[in-house]
N, C-alpha and C positions, 0 to 999 in steps of 0.2 A: 616202695611205696603203697597201698592201698589203696586200688579208688574203684567205686561203687556204680551202680546201673550208671547206666550211656554215658560213661567217663568222669561221675562227677566223684570227688573223695567221700571215705565212709564217714568220717564225722561231720560233710555235709548234707549227707543222703534224709537223717527229717525234714530239714530246713524246706530240701528237696520236693520231695517224698508233698508237705505243704503245702507246697508253692501250684505242685499241678491240682490239687484239688482245686485252690481259687480256683487257677483258673475255668478246671472244665466246669467251675460250679460259675463265675463270668461267662461261660461261651454257653451255658444252658439257659441265666436267665435271658440272657440276651438274647437269642433265639427262639424262644420262644414267651418273647418279655413279658416275664414276669417277674413280680419284685423279692428279693434274698437284701438288701441296703443288709439287715441286721446280722446275718450270715453273713456272710461277708464279711463287715466289718469286727466283727467277735476277728471273725480266721484271718484277716489278713495283721490283727492287733497283737492274736497271738503264734504269726511270723514272721512282726516283727521283732516280739519278745524273744522269740529264742535265735536270730536273727545275732539279736544281743548277744544273750548269754556265747554260741557259737566263739563268735569271734569277738571278743572283747576275751583279751587275758589268751590267746591263743601261746601253746609248749612253741621252741626255738624247733624242734622238729615241726611240727603239722603246716609255721611259715616255710619251711623245704619243703613240704610238702604243695602249699598252695604255691612256689614257686613253678617249682614242675610240673602242676596242677596240666591236662591235655587244653583246656580251654581256653588256656593265659594267652594272651597275646604277645605275639611275636614281635620284630624289628617291622619286616614288610607290612603288619596290619599298622605301623606305629605311625608311618613311611604312608599309608593310604590319607591317611588328615592330617601328617604335617608336614610332610614334602609334597609342592606345587609344581607341578610339570618334569617327576623324578625321571633322569633319566640314571640308568644303573653303567654302571664303568664291567670290564671286565677282564682278567685274567693279569698273569705277576708277567709279562714281558719276560717268561725263563722256562715255565716248566707245565703250569696249566691253571686253567678254573678252579677253581673251591669251591662251588654251592655253599660251601655255612660258612659263611663272608660274604656278606651285600654290600658293595655302596656304592652310591653317583651324587650328580650334581642335581642339585633342586633347589625352588623358593622356599624358604618355611618366613612366613609375616614379614615379606616384600623384602630379608634379606636372602642376597645365591649365598650357600651355606657349600659344601659339603658331609652327606653322614652319609655313619660305615656302621655296623655290625650284627652281630652274629644270628642266622638262621640257620631255628629251628626244625623245620620242618611240621605240614599240620598231619597228614597222613606217612601210611608205612612205607610208596613210592614214596615222596616227598625229603620224607627222613632219613631213608639213603641216601636218594639226591643230595643232600644235605649233610650226611653223616653225621645225624642229629645234635645239629652245630656247634659239631665237634674239628676245626678248622687243620687244615695240614698246613705244612714249611708255608706255603705258597698262598694259600690264605693271606695267613700276617703279610705278603709280602708283595703283594693285592691293595692290602688296605692299609700298607706305608708307600705305595709308588701316588696312591688316591689324592694320602691324607698332603705330601708330599709336596704332590698337583696345588692342593689350597695351596698349600704355606708362599709356592710360587705364583702366584697370581691375590692373593690377600683374605682369601675365603673365609671364615669362622668353621669349625669342624667340629660337627658332633655323634656322638660313640653311641650306642646302643649294645649294652656290658648282657650276653642269656646264653650261655657254657659252662657246660659240671667242667670242661675243661679243655687245651692243646691235642689231639686225639695221637696215643701215641705208642701208635702202632711202626714196623721195621721201616717200612719208606722213608713213614716222616720224621725216621730219625736220620739215616738215610740220607736225606734231602734237606738235615741241617736244622729241624722245629727246635733247639735253642735259643741256635744260635738266628733261626728268623725268630726270636719275642723278645731273648734279644739286642735284636737291633733294632725291631719297634720302642723296646723298649727307652732306650738310648735315641735313637731319632726323634722319638714325639716332643721329651724333653727341652727338645731344640728349635722344634716349628713357632715362628714369629707369629702363631696367628689363635685368635682365642678357639680351646677347644673346654667343648663341655661331654661329659658321660653321664651316663645316662642306664645303672643295672637293670632294667625294667626285670628279669625274672632271677634265674642265678648265674652269679661272679663266679669259678669253681679253675682257682689256678693261677698260673702264669694264662692258659688260655684265656683270663679275661683278664689282666696285668697286659695282655699285647694292648689291650685298645684301650685303656682305663690313668697312662699319665696324662693327664687332665688337669686344669688349672682350677677345676668345680667337677667335680663325682658326687651326682646324689644318688638314693635309689629307694624305688618304691617302698610303700610300704612294709608289703609280705614276698620282698624279694630279697634272698643272701647274699653275701661277697666273705669264700674264704680261701685261704690258704691249700684247702682237700676237701672233698665231699665227706658230713655226715658218717658212712661207709666204709668210705679209703680211713679213712684216719679208727675206726676202729677196729676195720682188718691188723694192722699196722699194729695203736697198740697194747689188743685183748685178743686178735687172733679169731676174731667174734662181728663178722660186718651188721648181726642185731644186735647190737647194740649201739647203732650208727643216732637214737635218742638222744643214747647219754652223751656222744659224740657231737651232739652237736650243742647242747648246753655246753659242753669245757669249752667248743670257737667260737661261743660267740659272736654267731657270724648273719647275727640279721639287723636289720635299718638300724636301730634305736641304738643294737650295741656300738653296732662303730660308728653313732652318729660319737658316743658314748666318749669311745674312745678319740678320733678327731682322723678316722678312715676318709668318712665323708663329707658333705658339707650338709646334707640334706637328704628329710624321710619328705618321699613323694605321699599325700595320703592316695587311697586305691578309692573307691565306692566301698561299701556295704558289704563284707561277705565278699572282698577281691577285685579286682581290673576283671576279667573274666564275667565278670556279671555288666560288666556295664562295659564293653569294648571305652566307644566313646566317648564316655566321663571322665576316664585315665587317662586318653589321648590330652585332655582335654588340661588336666591337670600336669603331662605331660610335659606340655607344652607352652604354659606360661610359668613357669618354672626355668626352661629349658631359655623362653625369652630374655625375663629378669635377668640373667646371668652373663648374657651373650651383651643385651645392653650395657652391663658392669664390667667387662672383661673389655670390650672394644677402647673405652677411655684411657687404655692405658698405653701407653708406648713399646714397640713390639719388645726388644732391649729391657723394660721393668717385666714387660710379661715373662719375659722366660727365667728370669731370673727371677721371681715370684713363685715359680713353678718347679723349678730347683728344690725354695729354698722350702716347697711345700711339704717336696719327699723328702731331703733332709734330716728333716724334725719328726715325720715318725718314728717314733717304736722309742723301750726306754730302756736304762743297761744299768740294775740296781745291785750292789757289789752288798752279799751277803757277808757275816764273820764263818769265820768260822767255831767248827766249834773246840773246848777243848780236849778234844777225845782223838782229834785227829790233823 
């Protein structure tokens, strides 16, 4: 991912530079008690037009870049707004506490719920501590322990998906990475409480799906969700990671793509320019969607809820039989 000044993406640079000029002019005008209304209005109109040009009709690869934006809100940023009295619960009761996944209990708009999600980290120290949001098997086992606890006490579960994938290291494989992910898929499918998932950034492979077996799955407007990263896909198909933009198109990994394919249940709009430009507004949009989904799901009896969840995933995918050519 190519980043411009101050952690901004290259295609954002013209807009960021213009916005900085506007702020400088506004500060100067306020400080000197001068009138620059016409010039400010002209620049603000120009910025609005430029913002529309840049963020309307983004390519799939540009949305991948936005999903990975260094300033994009992560799970704990959303929980600061959504979770009242959040109490983090740690450890898988078997090996260790994986900081790449955070989870705990709290109150969401008057409801006691369980929150669980990936956490990538913000600065270098935190990224290393949280393994860049790539969980080890103990992270998934922690998540499952907490989700089972929610199921036992009848608490809805809200998951926040934001990872490039499960950690592929030798230690993780030795401790049963594949089994831990598979176990989550199985157990989440039969939990007797509402489960609502939100892809807030990058949803990569089984590492994302291990928190994604939900009654409702939504995606932020600039999030992506795929079986593999564009770089990984390009490396496998063409032996050339630089063809990632081409792979992104082939993967059809955007929120609009996946809503059209019936993989996700809805798209959550982001503030103009992306969630990182107004995290509070983004959190408000997320909260409204989550609340509506939980309200609908709470009306369903537990057995019907589980049956509908299983059927939801059984219906996914399509098998097409092609005709053999005369030469074959």
